[in-house]
LOTI-87997 format. One line per 8 residues: number of its first residue (from 1); for each residue z, y, x of C-alpha. Coordinates in nm, 4 decimals. Layout:
<sites>
NUM = Z Y X; ...;
</sites>
This chain:
<sites>
1 = 0.6982 2.4649 -3.3648; 0.5222 2.6615 -3.0818; 0.5790 2.6512 -2.6807; 0.6419 2.9836 -2.5310; 0.3926 2.8729 -2.2732; 0.0751 2.7794 -2.4938; -0.0524 2.8231 -2.8453; -0.0749 2.4552 -2.8912;
9 = 0.1675 2.2962 -3.1059; 0.4346 2.0910 -2.9568; 0.4832 1.7328 -3.0686; 0.8370 1.7123 -3.1941; 0.8168 1.3478 -3.1615; 0.8213 1.3933 -2.7711; 1.1046 1.5957 -2.7918; 1.3021 1.3286 -2.9741;
17 = 1.1810 1.0489 -2.7621; 1.2871 1.2493 -2.4373; 1.6262 1.2940 -2.5771; 1.6659 0.9227 -2.6691; 1.5262 0.8317 -2.3152; 1.7738 1.0904 -2.1471; 2.0762 0.9533 -2.3451; 1.9908 0.6168 -2.2494;
25 = 2.0175 0.6939 -1.8818; 2.3151 0.8901 -1.9205; 2.4966 0.5813 -2.0686; 2.3754 0.3722 -1.7737; 2.0966 0.1876 -1.9058; 1.7800 0.1608 -1.6676; 1.4428 0.2717 -1.7581; 1.1573 0.0330 -1.8297;
33 = 0.8279 0.0586 -1.6528; 0.6590 0.1394 -1.9920; 0.9163 0.4217 -2.0412; 0.8545 0.5434 -1.6900; 0.4738 0.5527 -1.7473; 0.5170 0.7624 -2.0449; 0.7394 1.0025 -1.8672; 0.4621 1.0477 -1.6106;
41 = 0.1862 1.0919 -1.8634; 0.3387 1.4005 -2.0310; 0.0989 1.6876 -2.0242; 0.2255 1.9680 -2.2426; 0.4445 2.2175 -2.0644; 0.6907 2.2334 -2.3289; 0.7535 1.8651 -2.2839; 0.7641 1.8779 -1.9056;
49 = 1.0330 2.1586 -1.9351; 1.2141 1.9296 -2.1873; 1.1899 1.6650 -1.9218; 1.3332 1.8792 -1.6570; 1.6336 1.9836 -1.8786; 1.7281 1.6084 -1.9023; 1.6683 1.5214 -1.5515; 1.9119 1.7978 -1.4690;
57 = 2.1696 1.6404 -1.7085; 2.1459 1.3138 -1.5304; 2.1660 1.4765 -1.1881; 2.4907 1.6199 -1.2971; 2.6285 1.3178 -1.4554; 2.5887 1.0910 -1.1623; 2.5680 1.3465 -0.8842; 2.7875 1.6281 -0.9763;
65 = 2.7015 1.9665 -0.8165; 2.6958 1.8157 -0.4718; 2.3780 1.8394 -0.2544; 2.3201 1.6148 0.0366; 2.1730 1.8005 0.3367; 1.9818 1.6237 0.5974; 1.7666 1.7226 0.9167; 1.5511 1.5519 1.1659;
73 = 1.4586 1.5920 1.5345; 1.1506 1.4758 1.6778; 1.2528 1.2554 1.9818; 0.8822 1.1557 2.0753; 0.5843 1.3456 1.9462; 0.2076 1.2613 1.9020; -0.0133 0.9897 2.0358; 0.0925 0.7396 1.7530;
81 = -0.1528 0.4321 1.7278; -0.1255 0.4244 1.3535; -0.3938 0.5972 1.1542; -0.1960 0.7379 0.8481; -0.4494 0.9672 0.6974; -0.1830 1.2434 0.6273; -0.0328 1.2427 0.9814; -0.0875 1.5103 1.2583;
89 = 0.0742 1.2864 1.5128; -0.1930 1.0081 1.4970; -0.3950 0.9620 1.8073; -0.6914 0.8832 1.5858; -0.7180 1.2648 1.4798; -0.7618 1.5812 1.6529; -0.4960 1.8064 1.5594; -0.2859 2.0961 1.7170;
97 = 0.0286 1.8958 1.6988; 0.2567 1.8718 2.0145; 0.2749 1.5589 2.2269; 0.5729 1.4691 2.4508; 0.7600 1.1648 2.5441; 1.1237 1.0844 2.4727; 1.3482 1.3754 2.4935; 1.6828 1.3883 2.6688;
105 = 2.0356 1.3458 2.5413; 2.0739 1.7250 2.5814; 1.8130 1.8040 2.3172; 1.9812 1.5510 2.0534; 2.3260 1.6968 2.1150; 2.1794 2.0451 2.0691; 2.0196 1.9336 1.7623; 2.3618 1.7657 1.6411;
113 = 2.5494 2.0756 1.7028; 2.3015 2.2754 1.4854; 2.3288 2.0334 1.1932; 2.7134 2.0677 1.2367; 2.6964 2.4403 1.2052; 2.4689 2.4298 0.8929; 2.6782 2.1563 0.7220; 2.4237 1.8964 0.7542;
121 = 2.5484 1.5466 0.6997; 2.2476 1.3453 0.8350; 2.0554 1.3999 1.1586; 1.7564 1.1599 1.1885; 1.6124 1.0768 1.5021; 1.2353 1.0165 1.4340; 0.9603 0.9024 1.6876; 0.5811 0.8943 1.6573;
129 = 0.4919 0.5204 1.7420; 0.4033 0.2142 1.5500; 0.7513 0.0517 1.5606; 1.0317 -0.0521 1.7900; 1.1176 -0.3756 1.9768; 1.3727 -0.4926 2.2322; 1.3513 -0.3318 2.5695; 1.4458 -0.0333 2.7807;
137 = 1.3619 0.2140 2.5056; 1.5758 0.0530 2.2515; 1.8388 0.0384 2.5145; 1.8189 0.4110 2.5653; 1.8041 0.4801 2.1956; 2.1143 0.2781 2.1422; 2.2891 0.5033 2.3894; 2.1819 0.8059 2.2166;
145 = 2.2842 0.6884 1.8701; 2.6331 0.5645 2.0064; 2.6860 0.9100 2.1648; 2.5868 1.0849 1.8590; 2.8342 0.8648 1.6427; 3.1057 0.9452 1.8771; 3.0483 1.3158 1.8793; 3.1164 1.3184 1.4952;
153 = 2.8865 1.6088 1.4679; 2.6399 1.4399 1.2215; 2.5669 1.0862 1.0714; 2.3294 0.8898 1.3046; 2.0032 0.8247 1.1070; 1.6757 0.7028 1.2408; 1.2964 0.6864 1.1734; 1.1613 0.4687 1.4344;
161 = 0.8695 0.2901 1.2500; 0.8162 -0.0775 1.1845; 1.0775 -0.3286 1.2839; 0.9669 -0.7062 1.3003; 1.2587 -0.8357 1.4981; 1.5905 -0.8647 1.3065; 1.7719 -0.8407 1.6387; 1.6421 -0.4813 1.6897;
169 = 1.7978 -0.3904 1.3419; 2.1227 -0.5414 1.4455; 2.1230 -0.3459 1.7693; 2.0706 -0.0340 1.5727; 2.3516 -0.0879 1.3387; 2.5774 -0.1848 1.6418; 2.4957 0.1515 1.7931; 2.6050 0.3463 1.4767;
177 = 2.2869 0.3863 1.2750; 2.3945 0.4120 0.9268; 2.0561 0.5151 0.7470; 1.7134 0.4395 0.8456; 1.4048 0.6131 0.6992; 1.0975 0.4155 0.6381; 0.8856 0.5255 0.3588; 0.6806 0.3208 0.1386;
185 = 0.4656 0.6347 0.1208; 0.2724 0.5414 -0.2213; 0.2150 0.2474 -0.4448; 0.1127 -0.0998 -0.3044; -0.2365 -0.0553 -0.4789; -0.3074 0.2922 -0.3141; -0.1429 0.2118 0.0355; -0.4698 0.0929 0.2013;
193 = -0.6367 0.4251 0.1121; -0.3528 0.5898 0.3351; -0.3206 0.3574 0.6393; -0.5204 0.0472 0.7641; -0.3501 -0.0135 1.0923; -0.0308 -0.1624 0.9122; 0.0288 -0.2832 0.5647; 0.2549 -0.2062 0.2776;
201 = 0.4192 -0.5574 0.3102; 0.5195 -0.4680 0.6827; 0.7007 -0.1653 0.5465; 0.8852 -0.3621 0.2921; 0.9842 -0.6400 0.5648; 1.1112 -0.3604 0.7966; 1.3430 -0.2508 0.5172; 1.4730 -0.6065 0.4462;
209 = 1.5433 -0.6399 0.8357; 1.7544 -0.3252 0.8138; 1.9244 -0.4130 0.5098; 2.0354 -0.7457 0.6293; 2.1857 -0.5654 0.9333; 2.3830 -0.3623 0.6953; 2.1991 -0.0210 0.7333; 2.1142 0.1925 0.4354;
217 = 1.7743 0.2665 0.3374; 1.5996 0.5985 0.3160; 1.2531 0.5594 0.1627; 1.0203 0.7566 -0.0408; 0.6548 0.8952 -0.0348; 0.4113 1.1680 -0.0379; 0.2548 1.3283 -0.3430; -0.0902 1.4675 -0.3401;
225 = -0.2662 1.2192 -0.1338; -0.5269 1.1366 -0.4201; -0.2915 0.8941 -0.5875; -0.2683 0.8682 -0.9591; 0.0259 0.9201 -1.1782; 0.0707 0.5570 -1.2299; 0.0779 0.5104 -0.8403; 0.3625 0.7634 -0.8356;
233 = 0.5475 0.5634 -1.1140; 0.4845 0.2400 -0.9346; 0.6247 0.3875 -0.6247; 0.9510 0.4877 -0.7983; 1.0254 0.1411 -0.9475; 0.9350 -0.0178 -0.6296; 1.2014 0.1986 -0.4499; 1.4507 0.0897 -0.7168;
241 = 1.3567 -0.2676 -0.6432; 1.4153 -0.2431 -0.2760; 1.7339 -0.0560 -0.3286; 1.6827 0.2683 -0.1251; 2.0046 0.4924 -0.1034; 1.7924 0.8249 -0.0324; 1.4578 0.8764 -0.1613; 1.2770 1.1542 0.0099;
249 = 0.9836 1.3075 -0.1829; 0.7238 1.4833 0.0316; 0.4494 1.7045 -0.0985; 0.1243 1.6832 0.1138; 0.0726 1.9590 0.3425; -0.2945 1.8993 0.4439; -0.3357 1.9455 0.8222; -0.6612 2.0482 0.9765;
257 = -0.8217 1.7539 1.1842; -0.6573 1.4736 0.9289; -0.8600 1.2876 0.6874; -0.6521 1.4195 0.3909; -0.7117 1.7932 0.5231; -0.9403 1.8732 0.2118; -0.7028 1.7347 -0.0548; -0.6451 1.9965 -0.3195;
265 = -0.2861 2.0906 -0.3961; -0.0863 1.9669 -0.6837; 0.0247 2.2070 -0.9442; 0.3727 2.3098 -0.8780; 0.4734 2.2063 -1.2415; 0.3457 1.8523 -1.1871; 0.5545 1.8106 -0.8763; 0.8532 1.9136 -1.0776;
273 = 0.7614 1.6629 -1.3389; 0.7294 1.3981 -1.0730; 1.0776 1.4713 -0.9385; 1.2451 1.4621 -1.2900; 1.0733 1.1278 -1.3456; 1.2125 0.9840 -1.0373; 1.5435 1.0996 -1.1413; 1.5170 0.9245 -1.4841;
281 = 1.4153 0.5831 -1.3031; 1.6692 0.6244 -1.0049; 1.9608 0.8153 -1.1661; 2.2170 0.7332 -0.8964; 1.9956 0.7709 -0.5901; 1.9949 1.0839 -0.3583; 1.6403 1.2381 -0.4382; 1.5747 1.4458 -0.1309;
289 = 1.2896 1.7055 -0.1343; 1.1465 1.6968 0.2007; 0.8154 1.8115 0.3535; 0.5665 2.0397 0.1906; 0.8127 2.2045 -0.0399; 0.7756 2.5673 0.0784; 0.3932 2.5582 0.0823; 0.3442 2.3691 -0.2483;
297 = 0.6275 2.5048 -0.4707; 0.6550 2.8611 -0.3280; 0.8809 3.0726 -0.5603; 0.9706 2.7757 -0.7734; 1.1711 2.5766 -0.4882; 1.4977 2.6338 -0.6452; 1.3728 2.4393 -0.9784; 1.3687 2.1132 -0.7652;
305 = 1.7519 2.0808 -0.8650; 1.6846 2.1537 -1.2556; 1.4219 1.8655 -1.1973; 1.6911 1.6319 -1.0602; 1.6931 1.6646 -0.6876; 2.0335 1.6101 -0.5237; 1.9113 1.6431 -0.1532; 1.7459 1.8680 0.0649;
313 = 1.5718 1.8515 0.4081; 1.6594 2.1619 0.5861; 1.5456 2.2983 0.9193; 1.1678 2.2384 1.0596; 0.9691 1.9297 0.9798; 0.7991 1.7066 1.2242; 0.4767 1.9190 1.2578; 0.5185 2.1934 1.0168;
321 = 0.7742 2.4728 0.9724; 1.0130 2.4965 0.6685; 1.1981 2.8179 0.5274; 1.4950 2.9072 0.7432; 1.8166 2.7066 0.6855; 2.0002 3.0369 0.5849; 1.7764 3.0761 0.3005; 1.8263 2.7177 0.1883;
329 = 2.1994 2.7882 0.2130; 2.1703 3.1105 0.0070; 1.9596 2.9261 -0.2633; 2.2218 2.6569 -0.3192; 2.5108 2.9082 -0.3195; 2.3258 3.1326 -0.5848; 2.2661 2.8011 -0.8041; 2.6318 2.7132 -0.7771;
337 = 2.5642 2.3853 -0.5704; 2.7844 2.2632 -0.3021; 2.6266 2.1315 0.0296; 2.9550 1.9674 0.1290; 2.8883 1.6259 0.0983; 3.1079 1.3332 0.2016; 2.9832 1.0157 0.0586; 2.8661 0.8970 0.4009;
345 = 2.8607 0.5343 0.2802; 2.6791 0.6082 -0.0399; 2.9688 0.4618 -0.2412; 2.8986 0.7087 -0.5355; 2.5854 0.5001 -0.6079; 2.7904 0.1837 -0.6855; 3.0728 0.3481 -0.8702; 3.0999 0.2632 -1.2399;
353 = 3.3811 0.4724 -1.3379; 3.3997 0.8361 -1.4223; 3.1342 1.0896 -1.3251; 3.1722 1.3207 -1.0194; 3.4369 1.5915 -1.0274; 3.3781 1.9005 -1.2256; 3.2196 2.1996 -1.0586; 3.3964 2.4300 -0.8152;
361 = 3.3021 2.7051 -0.5964; 3.0957 2.6087 -0.3018; 3.1622 2.7188 0.0539; 2.8468 2.8228 0.2118; 2.8365 2.9990 0.5316;
</sites>
């Protein structure tokens, strides 16, 4: 048998093995690490497209045609003490990223109104600093989260760095924070190549404090920083182990002035393959495609859903632009996908009964 993309013969054994693994996941059995490593190692384009087709089946089985939309607002920009080598907001690097202190309540409410208008479920308040401790800043943030919760315009989410004090996590939960983003970024092995001012273990401990307070975890990573495919596989299994509910996949958008400015872009098909592998390993999680999708995937952006994505970051990112929200909503409508998402508590990830309801016509403004 020949692929339509290459003159090389396609290994029929790979086709059969992919089908067996797809059926295994569809029946509710978890992937092993060895199986995950094999998926990440696939090279032939025909095998990758076969992988995408099965990932799409898995997404539809566990997530239906619903797409979870989130957006973020940068409530404190630039001047971060950490040296994450991909980040334009680090004080260690000379970039053109904006710098400003904590924004006022009006900016957050305006972002919430825009989120509501666009049908966005979660609004993440994001700050560029090492982390959060008790004090006036936490008090102010808790007031803002409580106001956002009372408004009912969007689910209060947060991404506020490292938390070492369990009381801080409890305060955030009491204020209404439902989901907290704290990315592992990459594998434990590769993490020291990404950041040296804090450790991978500090990120894991932050996640454990938040979970103990009853807050759901949004945690993922960045592709294209120089990691290996084995590192990506390790990240996916680590996210399964920590119990992340939302898994954002970012693709590096190299920023001039940062140490990763010269990283070569990943081939779009390799990005799609990675998304599909994550869907096999994390069949019930919300796999969200976030930063870097427009610049790296270009005309192939709509294929992220074929690859298994079930969530989308809409609106602009922290320091880079995204495509207009209207274009994303039209893309979902064209694909027959529905951005109305009512599983605020992520209960669908724990259900063991029937799959989500059958498709119905989406309502997209």
